[in-house]
N, C-alpha and C positions, 0 to 999 in steps of 0.2 A: 792201234786197233780201236780205241775209244774215239780217236779223231775221225776215223773212217765211218764209224757208227753214227757220229754226230752229223757228218756230211750227208749220209744216206737219209738220216732222220729229217734233216732240213729239207732235202730234196723231196722227200715224201710229203711233208707238210705243205710245201709249195705247190705240189702237184694237186693235192687234196683241195687247197684253197682255190686254185684255178678252176678245178671241176666244179666246185660249189658256185663260184662267181660267174662261170660261163652262162648258165640259164639266165641270170639277172641281166648280164650284158646283152644277151640275145633276146630279151623281152620284146615282144612285138609292139609296134607304135599304134596298131589298131587290131582289134580282135572281135570276132562275132560272139557277142555275149548271149544273144537269144535269137531264135528263128522259128517262125511258123511257116512251114512249107506250103507251097513250093517256092524256093528262092535259089538264086545261083550267083556265082562269081565267074567273071570272065578275065582271064590272064593270058596275055600273049596269044589271043585267038582261041583259047581252049575254055569251054564252058563247063563248070563243075558245080554239083549241088552244094549248098552251104551247110555247115554244121556248127553247133556251138563249140567255141574254142579255136576255131579256124583263124589263123593270122591273115591279115590283109596288108598289102604293101602298095606304094604309089604305082599307079598304072592299072590297078585292079578296077573293074566295074561290077557293082553288085545290082541285082534286080530282084523284084518280088513279083509273084504271079497273083491270080485272083484269090482273094480272101487270105492272103498271106501277110506277114509282118516281119521286120528285121530290126535287130538292135545292134549297133556297132559301137564299141567303146574304145576311146582313144586313151593313150598312155597317161596324159596329163589330167584325166578325170572328167572330160566331157564325153558326150555320147550323142549319136544320131539315130533317130527312129525313122524307118520308112514304112508307109502304109502300103496297101495292096497296089499292084500294077505301077510300081515306082522304079526308077533307075538312078543310081548315084555312082559317079565316077570319082575316084581318088586321084586327082591330077598330080598333086604334089604333097609330100608329107615328111617333115623333119622333126623328130621327137625332141631334139635339143639343138637348136640353132642360136648359139650364143646365150643359152639359158631360157630361150623361148621356144614353146611348141608351135610349130608352123605347119599349116596345112591349107591346100586349095581343093575344094570340093565342088563338084558340078552336078547339080540336080537336073538330069536330062528330062525327067518326067515324074509326075506324081507328087504326093504330099510328104512332108518330113517335119520332124521336130528336133531341134538342137537344144540340149540341156547341159548343165554342168552341176556336178555334185556340190553340196554346200562346202565341204572341206577343200575343194579344188578351185573355188572361185577366186582365191587370191593368187593363183598361179598365173604366170605370164604366158599369153598365147596370142598368135596372129593367125586367125582363121578367116578364110575368104570363101563364101558360098555363092556360086553363080547359078542363076535361074534363067536359062535361055539368054536374053539380052540384058539382064539385070544382075549386078554384082553387089553382094552384101558383105561389107567388112565388119566382122563381129568383134565388138568390144563388150558386148553384153554376155549374159550367161543363159538366156532362155528365149527361144523364138520359135514360131511356127511358120511354115511356108508351103507354097504349092506352085508347081511349074507345069503349064501346058504350052502347046504351040502358040496359042493366041493370048494367053493371060498368065500373068505372074503375080502372086500375093505373098507378102511378108508381114507378119504380125509380131511386134515386140511384146514379150511378156515381162521380161525383166532385163535391165542393163542398158546398153547403148549400141546401136548399129548405124553404119553410114551406107546409104544406098546409092549406087552409081548406075543409072540407066544409060544405055548407049546413046550418044549424041544429045544428052540432056544434063543439066546441072545436078550435082550430088545433093542428096537429101539426108539430113541427120535426124534419127528418131531416138529420143531419150526418155519418153514418157511411157509408162505401162499402158498397154492396150492400144497404142498407136498402130495403124496398119497402112501399108502402101500396096498399091495395085497399078500394074501396067497392062493396058489392053490394046492389042493390035499395034504395038510399037509406040504407044503414047501414055505417059504417066498421068495418073489421076491424082487429084488433091489428097494428101494424107488425111486419113479419117480416124475416128475413135470407134473401136468395136465394143460391144456389150459383153460383160462377163459371160452371159449365156451363150453368146455366139462363139466366144473364145473356147469355152468348155466343149462345145460341139466340134470345133476344129481340132482341138487337142485330142479328143477321143478317137479321131479318125487314124491317129498313129499308134493307138493301143492295140493289144492283141485281143482276139475274140476269146472269151473265157472257155477254158477246157480244151484249147487247141494249140497248146504251147510246148515247145521243146527248148529247154535252157530258160534262163531268167529274161523276162520281157515285161518290165513294168516300172513306172515311176510315179510319184505322188501327184495328185491333182495340182494344177497350177495355182500358186499363191501370188496375188497381185498386190503390190503396195500402192495405194492411192495417194 
């Protein structure tokens, strides 16, 4: 009898542990942490309004409307903010590819900011962001960018990124406040932006005060000169 009770107790404990572990194993690779409506996600051709806490998967495409903002947080500690009238496609996303968080993001339109929390900067990641005909391989932790049909802009706030324009040589940026622009299919020389202009750009991805659902905010950019 005691043996049967022990077996049943062991089975019960195993089941309880499995139930506790299941949510952790199923933790989403990306989640909507903050949204200022209107904003939507399109998955398998179905468009749905976004809400804080909503999980996102590879193949999803998120977009913001007029005067809206969106904050998407990834499992390894980085996050992407979209300003108004922006569209972002999550082309590929693997939370643990051999110990590396891997993602391919496509900014179809609008401005964005990619940041990484201080405690997550040491984590290994392989993130690529495409803006029209320009691909940015992110080795850094903080950058701002904008994509339109005729012009793409990427500004490095901290870290290192490699820019790969279509049909042109790759460009590496590793100094704070360097920025790259491609206009009408042709790259312009890498320049240096002023802290004032950077602050203006970064503010474009922030929420309008008092119109927020969920958490949507990061500290002002700190630049190491």
